[in-house]
C-alpha positions in Angstrom: -48.1 23.7 -9.7 -47.4 24.5 -13.9 -49.8 23.4 -17.1 -48.2 20.1 -19.0 -49.7 21.6 -22.2 -47.2 23.5 -24.6 -50.5 26.0 -25.3 -51.7 26.2 -21.9 -48.1 26.7 -20.7 -47.5 29.8 -23.0 -50.1 31.5 -21.7 -49.7 30.8 -18.1 -45.8 32.1 -18.4 -46.4 34.7 -20.3 -49.0 36.1 -17.8 -46.9 35.5 -14.8 -43.9 37.3 -16.8 -46.0 40.3 -17.5 -48.2 40.7 -14.0 -45.2 39.1 -11.6 -41.6 38.4 -12.5 -38.9 40.7 -14.2 -37.3 37.5 -15.6 -37.9 34.1 -16.5 -35.0 32.8 -14.3 -36.9 34.7 -11.3 -40.2 33.1 -12.3 -38.6 29.6 -12.5 -36.8 29.8 -9.6 -40.2 30.7 -7.3 -42.0 28.5 -8.6 -39.0 25.6 -8.5 -39.2 24.5 -12.0 -36.4 23.8 -14.5 -36.0 26.5 -16.7 -34.1 24.7 -19.6 -37.4 22.1 -19.6 -39.7 25.0 -20.2 -37.4 27.1 -22.7 -37.4 23.5 -24.7 -41.2 22.5 -24.5 -42.6 25.8 -25.7 -39.5 25.5 -28.5 -41.8 22.5 -29.6 -44.2 25.0 -30.4 -42.0 27.1 -31.8 -42.0 30.1 -29.0 -39.1 31.3 -27.3 -38.2 33.7 -24.5 -37.3 37.2 -25.8 -35.4 38.4 -22.4 -35.7 42.3 -23.7 -39.7 41.8 -23.9 -39.3 39.6 -20.7 -42.0 36.7 -22.5 -42.3 34.4 -25.2 -42.9 35.2 -28.9 
């Protein structure tokens, strides 16, 4: 289960991306979460996925 709070979600995802996954798509597939929903939720707090750095910035 992933955090519902956007700030906690940001921290959770960046940690997972840094330590366990090479891209957001792999993370979403593995955790069975909708990538678009994740990106929209974090866009709401002005964070966007940076593919080159593999993190939300």
